[in-house]
MIDRENLO-923467 format. One record per residue (C-alpha): residue in one letter; x, y, z. Coordinates in steps of 0.1 Angstrom, whole numbers, plus 5000, padded with zeros to 4 digits. Layout:
N
REC   r      u      v      w
REC   A      X      Y      Z
...
//
This chain:
165
REC   r      u      v      w
REC   M   5003   5001   5000
REC   D   5017   5031   4987
REC   I   4999   5065   4996
REC   D   5013   5096   4981
REC   L   5005   5125   5003
REC   P   5014   5159   4996
REC   I   5035   5174   5025
REC   P   5013   5194   5053
REC   K   5015   5229   5044
REC   Q   4991   5241   5074
REC   R   5009   5266   5100
REC   L   5008   5276   5134
REC   S   4997   5307   5146
REC   K   5021   5337   5144
REC   N   5013   5351   5177
REC   S   5025   5313   5188
REC   I   5060   5327   5193
REC   K   5049   5351   5212
REC   A   5030   5326   5236
REC   M   5056   5301   5235
REC   L   5080   5328   5246
REC   I   5063   5341   5279
REC   S   5056   5302   5286
REC   E   5095   5297   5288
REC   L   5100   5327   5306
REC   I   5077   5319   5333
REC   G   5093   5283   5336
REC   N   5127   5295   5337
REC   A   5114   5320   5363
REC   I   5104   5293   5385
REC   W   5137   5273   5382
REC   L   5162   5305   5391
REC   P   5149   5312   5425
REC   I   5148   5272   5432
REC   L   5184   5272   5424
REC   A   5194   5304   5445
REC   I   5181   5290   5475
REC   L   5198   5257   5467
REC   F   5229   5279   5469
REC   Y   5220   5293   5499
REC   V   5214   5263   5520
REC   D   5249   5248   5506
REC   A   5266   5277   5516
REC   R   5247   5280   5552
REC   F   5250   5244   5566
REC   D   5282   5237   5548
REC   W   5270   5208   5527
REC   W   5300   5183   5509
REC   D   5321   5202   5487
REC   W   5304   5176   5459
REC   V   5270   5194   5466
REC   G   5281   5227   5455
REC   W   5300   5213   5422
REC   V   5265   5198   5410
REC   L   5248   5229   5420
REC   W   5273   5246   5396
REC   V   5266   5223   5367
REC   V   5231   5224   5372
REC   L   5232   5262   5372
REC   G   5252   5259   5338
REC   L   5227   5234   5323
REC   T   5197   5260   5335
REC   V   5213   5288   5320
REC   L   5220   5272   5285
REC   S   5188   5256   5286
REC   M   5172   5291   5294
REC   I   5191   5304   5262
REC   Y   5177   5280   5238
REC   S   5145   5278   5249
REC   L   5143   5321   5249
REC   T   5163   5323   5216
REC   I   5159   5293   5192
REC   Q   5133   5268   5201
REC   P   5101   5292   5199
REC   Y   5112   5300   5160
REC   L   5121   5265   5153
REC   L   5087   5250   5165
REC   Y   5072   5277   5143
REC   K   5094   5269   5118
REC   N   5090   5231   5115
REC   F   5057   5225   5124
REC   R   5035   5217   5098
REC   Y   5000   5196   5096
REC   E   4971   5190   5071
REC   V   4936   5175   5074
REC   D   4913   5156   5048
REC   E   4888   5133   5046
REC   E   4910   5102   5049
REC   F   4942   5114   5073
REC   L   4956   5137   5095
REC   Q   4992   5147   5086
REC   I   5016   5161   5111
REC   K   5053   5170   5104
REC   Q   5076   5186   5132
REC   G   5108   5182   5139
REC   V   5145   5202   5135
REC   F   5173   5178   5134
REC   I   5151   5144   5131
REC   E   5117   5152   5115
REC   K   5085   5130   5127
REC   Y   5057   5124   5102
REC   E   5027   5116   5118
REC   L   4996   5100   5097
REC   V   4963   5094   5115
REC   P   4937   5077   5098
REC   M   4903   5092   5107
REC   T   4889   5058   5107
REC   K   4913   5057   5145
REC   I   4903   5088   5158
REC   Q   4884   5081   5193
REC   S   4883   5116   5203
REC   V   4892   5152   5191
REC   A   4897   5181   5222
REC   T   4909   5217   5222
REC   N   4924   5230   5254
REC   Q   4937   5267   5266
REC   G   4960   5275   5294
REC   P   4966   5311   5309
REC   V   4992   5319   5285
REC   Q   4974   5309   5256
REC   R   4944   5326   5265
REC   R   4961   5359   5265
REC   Y   4968   5357   5228
REC   Q   4934   5338   5223
REC   L   4952   5303   5209
REC   Y   4943   5269   5216
REC   G   4956   5233   5216
REC   L   4939   5206   5195
REC   S   4947   5171   5210
REC   V   4940   5140   5188
REC   E   4931   5108   5204
REC   T   4935   5073   5189
REC   M   4934   5039   5207
REC   S   4974   5043   5213
REC   S   4985   5074   5213
REC   T   4976   5110   5217
REC   H   4984   5137   5189
REC   T   4988   5173   5197
REC   I   4989   5204   5173
REC   P   4998   5234   5196
REC   M   4990   5270   5193
REC   L   4962   5274   5166
REC   S   4939   5304   5166
REC   K   4904   5300   5178
REC   E   4888   5298   5148
REC   I   4907   5275   5133
REC   A   4911   5254   5159
REC   M   4875   5254   5167
REC   Q   4872   5245   5129
REC   L   4895   5221   5129
REC   R   4881   5200   5159
REC   N   4848   5200   5141
REC   T   4863   5191   5107
REC   I   4879   5160   5124
REC   A   4851   5150   5147
REC   Y   4828   5152   5114
REC   Y   4855   5134   5094
REC   A   4857   5105   5122
REC   K   4821   5098   5125
REC   I   4816   5097   5089
REC   K   4843   5071   5084
REC   E   4827   5053   5115
REC   V   4795   5054   5101
REC   D   4803   5044   5064
REC   E   4823   5011   5077
//
């Protein structure tokens, strides 16, 4: 069975970059005070020397992670994430170094849902989750109109396929 499908062309919302940056900033802002407290406790209670070295390594990795997540990651996700929906399949293409193509048959879809976190709410963005028997496939950061339309379209196609069989 050889299926010739075009590469997905639909993209995430342009506001997704801003929302991802703020989410990453909040996540990183939580870790830095925790590390500061651990450094203080290490100095105050004179823990073993190796604990201080481990904390410095963790701090270095945290700073590198922050630089990546606040400068490169949101742009790469936006640039390299694509999706497409038709009557037979949901296609998702993602990944920078390792590209991952997911092809989900409409006949296998059991549920479809939208979700929205506090940062997404600020930018009127939604995530779309499609569940099959064995896995969940997610399309993050869609505009409200597109997310609702996509949810209804997938639910419609999945229902038609179920009824036709």
